VOLO-786578 format. One record per residue: x, y, z of N, C-alpha, C, O in turn. Coordinates in steps of 0.02 Angstrom, whole numbers, padded with zeros to 5 digits, always signed. Atoms other than C-alpha are relative to their C-alpha. Example, Ala and Ser with C-alpha at 12.3 -4.5 7.8 and 13.67 -1.06 7.14 Angstrom:
<recs>
+00045-00059+00000+00615-00225+00390+00045+00060+00000+00097+00059+00033-00042-00059-00003+00684-00053+00357-00039+00055+00037-00014+00110+00045
</recs>
This chain:
<recs>
-00059+00008-00042+00608+01185+00643-00003+00047+00060+00047+00055+00095+00007-00040-00060+00542+01304+00775+00012+00075-00011+00014+00112+00038-00006-00072+00012+00567+01473+00690-00048+00020-00055-00071-00022-00094+00049-00025+00047+00455+01582+00585+00031+00038-00059+00092+00040-00066-00023-00034+00061+00466+01683+00424+00043+00061+00017+00090+00077-00019-00039-00059-00020+00532+01837+00516+00073-00020+00014+00119+00013-00009-00068+00023-00015+00682+01740+00584+00036-00021-00065+00096-00009-00073-00028+00021+00064+00709+01666+00410+00027+00061-00038+00083+00060-00064-00021-00060+00037+00716+01840+00332+00059+00035+00034+00105+00057+00001-00055-00034-00036+00827+01912+00469+00067-00033-00012+00118+00002-00015-00063+00036+00011+00957+01777+00438+00027+00010-00071+00087+00007-00082-00021-00006+00070+00960+01806+00250+00014+00072-00021+00053+00082-00068-00007-00070+00023+00950+01996+00237+00072+00025-00002+00088+00066-00045-00070-00023+00007+01137+02021+00273+00032-00017-00068+00079+00016-00089-00027+00017+00065+01169+01936+00105-00013+00055-00052+00021+00058-00103+00019-00053+00047+01088+02086+00021+00058+00046-00016+00062+00073-00071-00055-00047+00008+01247+02188+00045+00063-00031-00031+00114+00002-00038-00058+00033+00031+01365+02061-00034+00012+00027-00070-00036+00048-00104-00013-00018+00070+01452+02106-00197-00035-00047-00049-00046-00106-00033+00036+00040+00050+01365+02043-00353+00039-00063-00018+00009-00115-00032-00040+00059+00018+01511+01926-00390-00009-00057+00050-00005-00116+00032+00011+00051-00050+01480+01835-00226-00072-00025-00002-00084-00085+00007+00070+00020+00003+01291+01835-00243-00011-00053-00055-00051-00099-00047+00008+00046+00056+01308+01744-00409+00023-00070+00017+00005-00119-00017-00026+00065-00019+01398+01603-00321-00042-00035+00054-00026-00091+00075+00042+00027-00054+01262+01574-00191-00066-00024-00028-00099+00012-00065+00065+00027+00018+01111+01463-00218-00039-00012+00064-00016-00048+00108+00041+00005-00061+00972+01475-00089-00059-00046-00012-00095-00039-00062+00057+00046+00004+00846+01336-00060-00031-00006+00069+00005-00014+00119+00035+00015-00062+00714+01318+00074-00047-00059-00012-00068-00071-00068+00038+00063+00007+00614+01161+00108-00069+00006+00031-00079+00041+00081+00069+00000-00023+00429+01134+00131-00025-00072+00003-00024-00107-00048+00030+00066-00007+00352+00973+00200-00074+00006-00019-00111+00042+00013+00069-00002+00023+00189+00944+00107-00040-00053+00039-00027-00113+00034+00044+00039-00043+00056+00876+00226+00035-00031+00061+00043-00092+00065-00020+00026-00066+00132+00863+00399-00062-00027+00036-00118-00016+00012+00057+00035-00030+00021+00766+00521-00054+00046+00027-00109+00022+00041+00050-00045-00029-00070+00921+00584-00039+00040-00054-00078+00084-00037+00035-00035+00054-00133+00980+00411-00034-00051-00046-00007-00105-00058+00030+00042+00052-00255+00905+00286+00030+00020-00067+00070+00066-00072-00032-00011+00065-00212+00899+00101-00016+00068-00030+00028+00100-00058+00019-00064+00029-00310+01052+00048+00039+00057+00032+00068+00099-00002-00036-00053-00036-00233+01162+00182+00075-00004-00014+00108+00048-00019-00071+00008+00014-00060+01091+00148+00018+00032-00067+00069+00066-00072-00014-00030+00066-00069+01141-00036-00009+00075+00003+00031+00112-00026+00011-00072-00006-00141+01312+00006+00060+00034+00033+00084+00085+00010-00057-00030-00035+00001+01347+00129+00064-00006-00040+00107+00038-00035-00059+00006+00043+00131+01282+00007+00001+00055-00053+00053+00085-00065+00005-00054+00049+00070+01404-00125+00015+00067+00033+00052+00108+00006-00013-00062-00037+00068+01544+00004+00073+00008+00017+00101+00063+00013-00071-00003-00016+00245+01500+00055+00041+00023-00061+00084+00065-00055-00036-00019+00061+00307+01513-00125-00012+00074-00016+00034+00109-00035+00015-00071+00012+00218+01681-00145+00040+00044+00048+00069+00094+00027-00037-00041-00049+00296+01748+00016+00075-00001-00013+00107+00051-00010-00071+00005+00016+00469+01684-00029+00017+00042-00062+00068+00076-00064-00012-00038+00061+00454+01759-00203-00001+00076+00014+00044+00112-00010+00004-00072-00014+00401+01931-00137+00060+00023+00041+00087+00077+00029-00058-00018-00040+00539+01931-00008+00064+00001-00042+00103+00049-00038-00062+00004+00039+00675+01877-00129+00003+00055-00053+00057+00080-00068+00002-00051+00053+00619+02001-00263+00003+00071+00028+00038+00113+00001+00008-00069-00024+00576+02154-00158+00047+00019+00056+00059+00079+00067-00043-00017-00057+00693+02141-00009+00071-00026-00006+00119+00010+00008-00067+00032+00000+00837+02020-00036+00038+00012-00064+00098+00023-00063-00035-00007+00064+00875+02037-00221+00035-00063-00022+00080-00060-00064-00029+00065+00019+00920+01852-00235-00057-00050-00005-00105-00048+00033+00052+00051+00009+00817+01705-00297+00006-00054+00053+00061-00077+00069+00003+00055-00048+00763+01576-00169-00046-00053-00030-00104-00040-00046+00040+00056+00026+00703+01407-00231-00032-00038+00058-00002-00046+00111+00035+00039-00050+00574+01307-00133-00002-00073-00023-00026-00088-00078+00005+00071+00015+00592+01118-00130-00054-00031+00043-00049-00032+00104+00057+00029-00035+00430+01032-00084+00013-00075+00009+00025-00112-00038-00012+00070-00017+00451+00865+00005-00066-00032+00022-00089-00018+00077+00061+00035-00021+00293+00756+00006+00016-00046+00059+00068-00078+00062-00012+00040-00060+00275+00667+00172+00007-00074-00016-00022-00100-00063-00004+00073+00000+00327+00487+00196-00016-00023+00071-00013+00016+00118+00012+00028-00066+00283+00372+00340+00060-00043+00017+00074-00094-00015-00059+00036-00023+00438+00314+00432-00015-00032+00067-00052-00004+00107+00009+00033-00065+00443+00191+00576+00022+00045+00056+00076+00076+00053-00017-00041-00058+00441+00282+00742-00021+00072-00006-00011+00111+00042+00020-00070+00010+00372+00444+00670-00071+00012+00024-00109-00035+00036+00068-00017-00019+00215+00537+00720-00049-00022-00053-00105-00044-00038+00043+00022+00054+00144+00498+00549-00014-00075+00005-00071-00096-00007+00010+00072-00007+00171+00312+00578-00048-00017+00057-00090-00061+00050+00045+00012-00057+00086+00319+00748-00072+00014-00020-00117-00026-00006+00068-00018+00018-00067+00409+00679-00027-00045-00056-00087-00059-00057+00021+00044+00054-00071+00298+00524-00023-00068+00027-00065-00101-00003+00018+00065-00030-00083+00145+00637-00065+00003+00040-00092-00049+00059+00060-00008-00040-00233+00217+00730-00060+00016-00045-00051+00045-00098+00061-00012+00039-00412+00226+00667-00051+00038+00041-00054+00033+00102+00055-00035-00032-00559+00337+00705-00056-00049+00013-00054-00106-00012+00057+00045-00011-00723+00262+00768-00034-00021-00064-00067-00073-00067+00030+00018+00065-00780+00265+00586+00044-00047-00040+00024-00070-00094-00043+00048+00034-00633+00154+00538+00051+00032-00046+00089-00004-00078-00050-00034+00042-00529+00286+00446+00065+00008+00037+00066+00019+00098-00065-00013-00031-00344+00303+00478+00005+00073+00021-00020+00117-00014-00007-00068-00025-00300+00456+00580+00049+00041-00041+00049+00102-00038-00044-00035+00048-00164+00498+00454+00004-00042-00063+00023-00100-00061-00003+00033+00065-00175+00453+00271+00060+00027-00039+00079+00085-00032-00055-00023+00042-00030+00460+00149-00025+00053-00049-00083+00052-00069+00016-00055+00046-00027+00613+00037-00012-00027-00070+00027-00067-00096+00013+00019+00070-00107+00588-00134+00047+00037-00046+00057+00097-00039-00045-00034+00047+00014+00623-00275-00039+00046-00048-00008+00089-00080+00039-00049+00037-00130+00710-00364+00004+00068+00035+00003+00120+00002-00005-00063-00036-00116+00842-00227+00068+00033-00013+00072+00094-00017-00065-00027+00018+00070+00861-00265-00003+00031-00069+00023+00085-00081+00007-00027+00068+00029+00883-00449-00043+00063-00001-00030+00109-00039+00043-00059-00004-00109+01007-00403+00040+00060+00026+00029+00116+00003-00043-00054-00024+00019+01109-00306+00040+00030-00057+00043+00091-00065-00038-00024+00057+00127+01120-00461-00046+00037-00049-00028+00089-00076+00047-00031+00047-00026+01161-00569-00020+00070+00024-00024+00116-00016+00019-00066-00026-00079+01304-00454+00058+00049-00007+00048+00108-00021-00059-00044+00009+00099+01374-00459+00009+00019-00073+00029+00075-00088-00004-00016+00072+00096+01364-00650-00050+00055-00016-00033+00103-00051+00051-00051+00013-00066+01465-00653+00022+00068+00028+00004+00120+00001-00023-00062-00030+00015+01595-00540+00068+00022-00026+00096+00073-00004-00065-00015+00030+00175+01594-00645+00057+00001+00052+00102+00043+00049-00051+00007-00052+00278+01543-00493+00033-00068-00001+00071-00085+00044-00025+00069+00002+00321+01366-00547+00075-00004-00007+00106-00054+00013-00072+00003+00010+00500+01412-00592+00038+00002+00066+00099-00011+00067-00033-00005-00064+00537+01435-00407-00002-00065+00040+00026-00069+00095+00012+00061-00040+00490+01258-00353+00028-00062-00032+00029-00070-00093-00017+00068+00019+00557+01083-00361-00034-00048+00049-00060-00027+00101+00037+00049-00040+00486+00922-00289+00045-00059+00015+00078-00086-00029-00044+00054-00022+00576+00789-00188-00021-00068-00028-00079-00079-00043+00013+00069+00022+00591+00609-00244-00023-00042+00059-00016-00022+00117+00026+00043-00053+00515+00466-00147+00055-00026+00045+00043-00039+00104-00053+00029-00040+00683+00402-00088+00047+00053+00028+00103+00038+00047-00042-00052-00031+00748+00571-00025+00009-00013+00074+00059+00008+00103-00005+00017-00071+00714+00508+00152+00040-00064+00008+00035-00110-00032-00043+00058-00011+00838+00384+00225-00040-00063+00017-00022-00118-00005+00039+00058-00022+00707+00272+00303-00074+00016-00007-00098+00066+00019+00071-00012+00009+00526+00257+00251-00036-00067-00006-00007-00118-00022+00041+00059+00004+00383+00134+00256-00053+00008-00055-00059-00034-00099+00050-00017+00051+00244+00214+00154+00018+00067-00029+00042+00112+00006-00017-00062+00034+00266+00351+00026-00064+00035-00023-00117+00004-00026+00056-00035+00031+00153+00485-00045-00016-00035-00066+00030-00051-00104+00018+00041+00057+00056+00398-00181-00073+00011-00019-00111+00042+00018+00071+00005+00018-00107+00377-00275-00020-00072+00015+00005-00119-00015+00018+00066-00025-00189+00231-00187-00049-00033-00049-00093+00000-00076+00046+00039+00042-00274+00095-00288-00070-00001+00029-00079-00002+00090+00069+00007-00022-00462+00089-00280-00017-00071+00021-00067-00083+00054+00013+00070-00014-00449-00100-00266+00031-00024+00064+00007-00072+00095-00036+00023-00060-00327-00115-00120+00040+00058+00029+00077+00091-00006-00033-00056-00034-00262+00010+00008+00075-00005-00002+00110+00045+00002-00072+00010-00002-00088-00066+00002+00033+00003-00068+00092-00012-00074-00026+00001+00068-00066-00046-00187+00001+00071-00030-00041+00113-00014+00002-00060+00041-00018+00096-00303-00057-00005-00050-00073-00059-00075+00044-00003+00058-00151+00151-00425+00042-00013-00062+00101+00005-00064-00037+00009+00063-00101+00097-00602+00023+00066-00031+00068+00066-00073-00017-00065+00028-00092+00283-00641+00052+00038+00042+00075+00092+00023-00045-00035-00045+00023+00327-00496+00066+00016-00033+00092+00072-00027-00067-00011+00029+00185+00306-00594-00001+00056-00051+00049+00091-00059+00005-00054+00050+00123+00425-00730+00002+00068+00033+00036+00114+00009+00000-00063-00035+00089+00564-00606+00068+00014+00031+00093+00071+00027-00067-00008-00029+00254+00535-00516+00051+00019-00054+00092+00063-00043-00046-00015+00054+00347+00536-00681-00010+00071-00026+00039+00106-00040+00014-00067+00025+00260+00696-00738+00034+00053+00043+00062+00101+00017-00029-00049-00046+00320+00788-00584+00076-00003-00001+00110+00048-00004-00072+00007-00001+00496+00717-00581+00032+00021-00066+00087+00049-00066-00028-00022+00065+00521+00747-00767-00002+00076-00005+00043+00107-00033+00002-00073-00002+00464+00926-00743+00058+00028+00040+00085+00080+00022-00056-00023-00041+00597+00943-00608+00062+00013-00041+00098+00062-00029-00062-00005+00039+00734+00918-00737-00009+00043-00063+00040+00074-00085+00009-00036+00064+00656+00998-00893-00032+00068+00008-00021+00112-00034+00039-00061-00009+00546+01138-00823-00047+00013-00058-00063+00070-00074+00042-00004+00060+00435+01102-00972-00073-00010+00020-00094-00066+00035+00069+00003-00022+00254+01143-00929-00042-00042-00047-00082-00083-00025+00038+00038+00049+00182+01073-01090+00015-00074+00006-00030-00116-00001-00018+00069-00010+00277+00912-01061-00032-00029+00062-00055-00086+00062+00033+00022-00061+00210+00901-00884-00073-00015-00012-00099-00066+00011+00072+00011+00014+00031+00919-00947-00011-00060-00044-00060-00096-00035+00007+00059+00042+00058+00788-01081+00009-00063+00041-00029-00112+00034-00013+00060-00040+00130+00665-00955-00056-00015+00049-00067-00073+00066+00052+00012-00049-00015+00689-00835-00069-00004-00032-00119-00013+00003+00063-00002+00036-00151+00695-00968-00041-00064+00010-00101-00060+00025+00037+00062-00006-00199+00511-00960-00029-00010+00070-00088-00026+00075+00031+00007-00066-00220+00503-00770-00058+00048+00012-00107+00031+00045+00053-00049-00011-00326+00661-00774-00063-00021-00039-00118-00014-00013+00057+00013+00044-00438+00602-00917-00027-00071+00006-00085-00084-00010+00020+00070+00001-00443+00414-00889-00016-00030+00068-00054-00079+00072+00003+00036-00063-00435+00375-00704-00059+00022+00043-00074+00081+00049+00053-00013-00049-00580+00361-00583+00031+00030+00063-00001+00068+00098-00034-00026-00059-00452+00398-00447+00003+00076-00003-00006+00109+00049-00003-00073+00005-00434+00576-00514-00068+00031+00014-00073+00082+00048+00067-00027-00011-00622+00605-00516-00017+00001+00074-00045+00050+00099+00013+00004-00072-00635+00548-00335+00042+00051+00037+00017+00086+00082-00044-00048-00033-00485+00652-00283-00025+00071-00011-00028+00110+00036+00020-00068+00016-00548+00809-00371-00064+00019+00039-00070+00075+00064+00061-00014-00037-00720+00796-00291+00015+00012+00073-00013+00057+00104-00018-00006-00070-00642+00774-00119+00040+00063+00012+00030+00098+00062-00047-00056-00010-00509+00909-00141-00032+00067-00017-00020+00116+00018+00024-00064+00027-00605+01042-00238-00074+00012+00011-00097+00068+00000+00072-00010-00006-00788+01013-00200-00031+00012-00069-00021-00028-00115+00034-00014+00062-00891+01093-00338+00045+00037-00050+00025+00046-00108-00045-00037+00044-00743+01188-00412+00042-00049-00042+00045-00108-00027-00049+00038+00039-00621+01129-00545+00068+00005+00033+00084+00055+00065-00069-00004-00021-00443+01088-00499+00040+00038-00053+00019+00044-00110-00045-00032+00048-00300+01183-00579+00022-00051-00052+00032-00034-00111-00019+00052+00048-00251+01017-00659-00051-00006-00056-00033-00010-00114+00052+00005+00050-00419+01005-00747+00002+00060-00048-00002+00052-00109+00000-00060+00042-00409+01184-00809+00058-00001-00049+00049+00014-00109-00059-00001+00043-00233+01167-00877-00004-00053-00055+00013-00040-00113+00006+00054+00049-00265+00999-00963-00053+00017-00052-00044+00006-00112+00054-00019+00047-00428+01062-01038+00025+00053-00050+00014+00046-00110-00023-00055+00044-00346+01221-01107+00053-00023-00049+00059+00003-00104-00056+00023+00042-00197+01125-01178-00023-00050-00052+00004-00050-00108+00014+00057+00044-00283+00975-01258-00070-00001-00029-00088-00048-00065+00067-00003+00028-00461+01028-01301-00014+00068-00030+00011+00119-00007+00021-00062+00031-00536+01158-01414-00055+00032+00044-00079+00001+00091+00052-00034-00038-00661+01286-01348-00067-00036-00006-00109-00031+00039+00062+00037+00009-00800+01177-01418+00000-00067+00037-00050-00102+00038-00004+00062-00039-00738+01030-01313+00028-00059-00037+00032-00114-00009-00029+00055+00039-00660+00925-01451+00074-00008+00016+00109+00043+00024-00072+00009-00014-00489+00846-01418+00041+00021-00060+00023+00007-00118-00045-00016+00055-00347+00916-01520+00046-00059-00015+00065-00094+00032-00044+00056+00016-00239+00789-01612+00070+00010+00031+00094+00067+00033-00068-00003-00025-00071+00749-01533+00049+00001-00058+00036-00028-00110-00053+00001+00050+00087+00783-01632+00034-00068+00002+00023-00108+00048-00036+00064+00003+00198+00637-01683+00044-00009+00061+00048-00063+00090-00044+00003-00059+00321+00680-01543-00040-00012+00063-00019-00050+00107+00042+00011-00059+00180+00688-01415-00026-00071+00002-00029-00101+00055+00024+00068+00002+00111+00521-01473+00055-00049+00022+00041-00097+00058-00056+00044-00019+00284+00441-01453+00011+00003+00076+00022-00048+00108-00012-00009-00072+00306+00513-01279-00055-00033+00041-00041-00068+00090+00055+00030-00037+00133+00462-01219-00004-00075-00011-00021-00113+00035+00002+00071+00015+00142+00293-01306+00049-00039+00042+00036-00096+00061-00049+00033-00042+00298+00250-01207-00029-00012+00070-00020-00066+00098+00029+00007-00067+00206+00281-01043-00057-00051+00000-00066-00087+00049+00053+00050+00005+00058+00177-01102+00030-00071+00000+00002-00116+00032-00035+00064+00000+00178+00033-01136+00021-00019+00071+00013-00076+00093-00019+00012-00069+00247+00051-00960-00060-00018+00043-00055-00060+00088+00062+00013-00039+00069+00052-00891-00018-00074-00004-00034-00105+00047+00017+00071+00009+00037-00121-00964+00052-00046+00032+00034-00096+00063-00053+00041-00029+00206-00191-00908-00006-00001+00076-00001-00054+00107+00006-00004-00072+00184-00129-00730-00060-00041+00026-00055-00075+00077+00058+00040-00020+00011-00206-00720+00014-00074-00004-00009-00113+00038-00017+00071+00007+00082-00371-00781+00045-00025+00056+00049-00085+00068-00043+00019-00056+00204-00369-00635-00038+00005+00066-00037-00042+00106+00031-00014-00065+00103-00294-00493-00061-00044+00014-00074-00062+00071+00061+00039-00009-00056-00393-00522+00008-00071-00028-00039-00100-00055-00017+00064+00028+00029-00555-00570-00003-00054+00053+00036-00054+00101+00010+00053-00051-00031-00708-00473+00061-00045+00006+00078-00068+00060-00060+00042-00002+00125-00807-00522+00055+00032+00041+00087-00001+00082-00053-00035-00036+00245-00675-00455-00017+00004+00075+00025-00011+00117+00020-00004-00071+00146-00647-00294+00005-00068+00033+00029-00074+00090-00003+00067-00029+00132-00834-00267+00071-00024+00012+00084-00056+00063-00070+00021-00008+00318-00864-00293+00031+00034+00061+00065+00001+00101-00029-00036-00057+00367-00729-00168-00031-00025+00065+00004-00032+00115+00034+00023-00061+00237-00790-00043+00025-00069+00021+00033-00082+00081-00018+00069-00017+00293-00972-00052+00075-00010+00010+00095-00057+00043-00072+00009-00006+00481-00946-00066+00032+00047+00051+00092+00041+00065-00025-00041-00055+00500-00813+00069+00042+00059-00022+00050+00073-00082-00037-00061+00013+00606-00658+00084+00062-00009-00043+00081+00037-00080-00057+00009+00046+00759-00734-00002-00019+00002-00074+00025+00009-00116+00021+00001+00070+00654-00740-00162+00001+00068-00033-00015+00075-00092+00000-00066+00029+00674-00554-00186+00050+00006-00058+00039+00044-00105-00048-00001+00056+00827-00585-00296-00032-00028-00063-00022-00003-00118+00037+00028+00057+00719-00694-00407-00047+00052-00028-00053+00059-00089+00047-00050+00023+00590-00556-00414+00035+00056-00038+00009+00079-00090-00037-00053+00036+00719-00425-00464+00016-00022-00071+00009+00018-00118-00015+00025+00066+00772-00534-00610-00063-00007-00042-00063+00009-00102+00063+00008+00035+00592-00573-00656-00026+00068-00025-00052+00073-00080+00022-00067+00019+00550-00387-00658+00041+00026-00059+00014+00054-00107-00044-00022+00055+00700-00348-00768-00019-00034-00065-00024-00002-00117+00018+00037+00060+00653-00484-00891-00066+00023-00029-00074+00028-00090+00066-00021+00024+00472-00425-00901+00004+00068-00035-00027+00077-00087-00009-00065+00033+00524-00246-00941+00036-00009-00067+00015+00020-00117-00039+00008+00061+00651-00302-01070-00039-00036-00054-00031-00021-00114+00044+00033+00049+00525-00417-01154-00049+00050-00031-00073+00041-00087+00044-00053+00026+00416-00261-01173+00036+00054-00036+00007+00105-00053-00039-00048+00038+00556-00169-01260+00027+00058+00041+00046+00110+00013-00023-00053-00045+00608-00065-01108+00070-00016+00025+00082-00070+00051-00068+00009-00025+00791-00042-01065+00002+00015+00075-00018+00069+00097-00003-00006-00073+00820-00069-00878+00072+00018+00020+00119-00018+00003-00066-00019-00025+00966+00022-00795+00015-00040+00063+00069-00069+00068-00009+00043-00058+00945-00062-00626-00066-00006+00039-00111+00035+00032+00057+00013-00043+00819-00134-00503+00025+00003+00072+00069-00036+00091-00023-00006-00069+00839-00080-00322-00023-00060+00041-00068-00097+00021+00021+00054-00045+00826-00202-00177-00071+00014+00024-00086+00069+00047+00069-00010-00024+00642-00227-00133-00003+00014+00075+00037-00012+00114+00012-00017-00071+00579-00155+00032-00064-00034+00022-00117-00025-00008+00059+00034-00027+00461-00262+00134-00042+00049+00040-00016+00081+00086+00045-00046-00034+00311-00160+00192-00065-00037+00017-00094-00071-00025+00063+00031-00021+00163-00222+00293-00037+00049+00045-00028+00049+00106+00035-00049-00041+00049-00081+00348-00061-00028+00035-00101+00009+00064+00054+00032-00037-00074-00207+00417+00021-00027+00067-00021-00046+00108-00024+00028-00064+00037-00265+00560-00024+00042+00059-00020+00104+00058+00025-00034-00059-00036-00223+00728-00071+00024-00006-00099+00050+00043+00069-00022+00011-00207-00185+00653-00045-00061+00006-00043-00105-00037+00042+00060-00009-00336-00310+00720-00052-00008-00055-00083-00061-00060+00049+00005+00054-00448-00271+00571+00027-00033-00063-00010-00050-00109-00031+00028+00059-00323-00342+00447+00018-00073+00013+00056-00087+00059-00015+00071-00011-00317-00534+00432+00074-00015-00013+00107+00018-00053-00067+00024+00012-00151-00624+00441+00004-00037-00067-00046-00065-00090-00010+00037+00062-00078-00697+00282-00005-00074+00015+00029-00100+00059+00013+00070-00015-00139-00875+00276+00005-00043-00062+00005-00018-00118-00004+00047+00055-00127-01031+00169+00058-00046+00008+00108-00029+00040-00053+00051-00006-00021-01187+00153+00065+00022-00034+00118-00005-00018-00059-00019+00038+00099-01098+00033+00037+00060+00031+00084+00085+00000-00034-00057-00031+00150-00958+00154+00067-00022+00029+00069-00068+00071-00068+00019-00022+00338-00968+00184+00009+00016+00074-00018+00065+00099-00011-00012-00072+00398-00981+00366+00027+00069+00016+00016+00095+00071-00029-00066-00015+00490-00815+00350-00054+00053+00009-00039+00107+00034+00055-00047-00009+00320-00730+00347-00044-00018+00060-00095+00015+00073+00040+00023-00056+00254-00824+00499+00014+00039+00064-00025+00037+00112-00018-00038-00060+00341-00711+00624+00047-00037+00045+00040-00098+00055-00048+00029-00047+00484-00740+00745+00012+00050+00056+00046+00100+00046-00006-00049-00055+00475-00654+00915+00072+00018+00018+00084+00070+00048-00070-00012-00017+00665-00667+00932+00039+00034-00057+00099+00046-00051-00034-00029+00058+00704-00588+00763+00029+00069+00017+00002+00105+00059-00034-00064-00013+00822-00439+00760-00041+00059-00026-00047+00110+00007+00039-00054+00030+00714-00334+00643-00072-00004+00024-00101-00058+00029+00070-00002-00024+00544-00277+00705-00048-00029-00052-00096-00063-00034+00045+00024+00053+00465-00318+00536-00003-00076-00003-00051-00104-00030-00002+00073+00001+00515-00502+00561-00031-00032+00061-00039-00093+00064+00025+00029-00063+00441-00522+00735-00073-00020-00004-00093-00072+00022+00072+00013+00006+00256-00514+00692-00015-00036-00065+00020-00025-00115+00018+00034+00063+00173-00627+00563-00026+00051-00051-00056+00101-00033+00023-00045+00054+00135-00547+00395-00076-00002-00006-00108-00052+00010+00072-00004+00010-00041-00489+00356-00015-00001-00075+00030-00004-00117+00020+00000+00071-00140-00487+00194+00019+00066-00035+00012+00071-00096-00022-00063+00030-00075-00309+00167+00075+00000-00015+00101+00050-00040-00072+00002+00010+00106-00366+00155+00018+00006-00074-00013-00024-00117-00022-00013+00069+00196-00306-00001+00076+00010-00002+00109+00016+00050-00068-00024+00012+00365-00271-00075-00004+00062-00044-00036+00062-00096-00008-00060+00040+00402-00095-00137+00069-00003-00033+00118-00020-00001-00064+00001+00035+00537-00081-00268+00002+00055-00052-00048+00069-00086-00011-00051+00051+00607+00056-00377+00040-00029-00058+00091-00062-00047-00035+00022+00061+00658+00017-00556+00017+00062-00040-00024+00106-00050-00021-00056+00042+00758+00139-00661+00006-00025-00072+00045-00071-00087-00001+00017+00071+00727+00127-00848+00020+00061-00040+00025+00116-00013-00011-00057+00043+00770+00236-00996-00064+00013-00039-00095-00033-00065+00063-00017+00034+00624+00330-01073+00011+00007-00075+00062-00013-00102-00002-00003+00074+00587+00368-01255+00055+00045-00027+00072+00040-00086-00055-00042+00022+00726+00498-01262+00068-00026+00025+00120+00005+00012-00061+00028-00027+00854+00388-01174+00019+00025+00068+00072+00008+00095-00014-00026-00067+00844+00481-01009-00028-00047+00053-00075-00084+00040+00024+00045-00053+00822+00389-00842-00071+00019+00023-00089+00077+00026+00067-00010-00029+00645+00367-00774-00007-00047+00059+00007-00107+00054+00011+00038-00061+00604+00309-00598-00070-00029+00001-00119+00008-00007+00065+00033-00006+00464+00182-00580-00003-00035+00068+00043-00070+00088+00010+00033-00064+00396+00126-00412-00056-00051-00007-00110-00036-00032+00049+00053+00003+00305-00039-00399-00014-00027+00070+00027-00023+00115+00019+00037-00061+00212-00129-00260-00025-00068-00022-00072-00074-00061+00020+00069+00015+00198-00318-00271-00028-00031+00063+00009-00038+00112+00030+00027-00061+00076-00395-00146+00015-00074+00009+00024-00110-00040-00007+00072-00013+00101-00563-00062-00066-00035-00013-00067-00093-00036+00066+00027+00018-00086-00591-00079-00022+00034-00064-00028+00095-00067+00015-00027+00066-00134-00569-00261-00061+00046+00002-00111+00031+00035+00055-00048+00006-00243-00419-00301-00026-00002-00072+00014-00007-00119+00030+00002+00067-00364-00419-00448+00023+00060-00041+00026+00116-00016-00023-00053+00045-00302-00317-00596-00057+00048-00016-00114+00027-00023+00052-00049+00017-00395-00155-00635-00025-00009-00071+00013-00028-00115+00031+00007+00067-00514-00158-00782-00008+00070-00029-00061+00100-00026+00000-00067+00029-00468+00004-00870+00030-00005-00070+00082-00036-00080-00026-00003+00068-00444+00034-01056+00026+00070-00012-00013+00117-00022-00029-00067+00009-00323+00179-01077+00018+00013-00073+00045+00066-00088-00019-00007+00070-00301+00153-01264-00058+00022-00044-00047+00039-00103+00057-00020+00041-00478+00194-01324+00005+00074-00017+00031+00114+00023-00004-00070+00020-00492+00359-01420-00039+00045+00048-00092+00026+00074+00034-00048-00043-00538+00511-01318-00059+00031-00037-00055+00046-00096+00056-00036+00028-00708+00587-01347+00005+00073+00018+00060+00100+00027+00000-00070-00019-00761+00763-01305+00022+00008+00072+00025-00039+00111-00025-00016-00067-00697+00849-01150-00047-00026+00054-00106-00007+00057+00040+00029-00054-00758+00750-00999+00019+00028+00068-00005+00004+00119-00017-00030-00064-00679+00860-00867-00059+00039+00027-00102+00063-00011+00058-00031-00031-00798+00937-00743-00006+00073-00022+00044+00107-00033+00013-00069+00018-00877+01102-00788-00060+00023+00042-00097-00018+00067-00040-00053+00030-00905+01244-00768+00067+00007+00035+00076-00016+00092-00066-00011-00030-00726+01294-00737-00007+00051+00056-00052+00092+00056+00000-00048-00055-00687+01390-00579+00012+00070-00028+00052+00079-00074-00006-00068+00024-00703+01576-00603+00065+00030+00025+00098+00003+00069-00061-00034-00022-00557+01697-00586-00006+00023+00072+00044+00024+00108+00010-00020-00070-00634+01757-00423+00013-00059+00047+00041-00051+00101-00012+00060-00041-00631+01578-00357+00074-00015+00004+00099-00033+00057-00072+00012+00001-00449+01559-00410+00036+00049+00045+00083+00030+00081-00033-00050-00043-00402+01721-00323-00010-00018+00073+00035-00008+00114+00012+00019-00069-00483+01656-00163+00044-00058+00020+00068-00060+00077-00043+00057-00016-00386+01492-00173+00072+00022+00008+00116-00019+00021
</recs>
């Protein structure tokens, strides 16, 4: 916002002299945008950790009051600098701004856990912004416009930690994406190079013996993880469903009400209680990109053909093969608490991922050797 840490401290230091009865009534929160357009993901996480360390030292040694840091992962909103850069490509064909990987958000939390500073941080939800087009996510390896099948697990792990502050629960919720997904292996190699991520270290220490054998889950852990596995299958049945994509493509934008009902029925048939399904958001990050083909076929509804006189910008240009609907579904989890699920349903059907997340785990397959304490201190 145009001011630095010195100005921040100068504005808060007068609170130091308040009576204790007044201090107890004040809650201080500062916000951190994770991955603004001028930082890459590694540097964004490093600076976020440094910010929490600086805030902690200031609040403990100078102010005498706790300050919480709320980390807001970037979203791409129409008209923003992120949207402009996301629409542009380098000569190599890469977007000049990529959405933040939710593995990087989880890594931020993991590094704070290792430094015992996690109690000072919370993480924003995807819909904290009033207007957005693309959200921070784990992108599918099969299609740039789709969530990875493991995305909802990582998002849930972080949001559930927000409310429970339960580190062991966070590690259990994120265990499958860390151990099963190729997306994590690719992210870790890109983010950490030859080192291990904090996520790998924490999951290894929690769920494997020193000899590398997996420890058995407790009955409660099996129930909690089993619920997420059930959701994994249900979400895949919706997002990669040729019938659903075809119906939306052929019946146009008014068919979103049909889709909301279809999604609710699919969850309930899988034994999941649905609290509500939000209105789907039409997103087409291929519009204006000459490299992305237009949506074609005899079954494409006229509402996706484009209307230059339309009031909304999204309706003026014809839809591309990247066109999707994003929708949030709120269900109750295995303990009866609400859980937010984000889905992306493409207009052009995408092939379902071929991953078996139910096979028994073998020995520890996380990368080794682990990063040394000297390496961690440098990070």
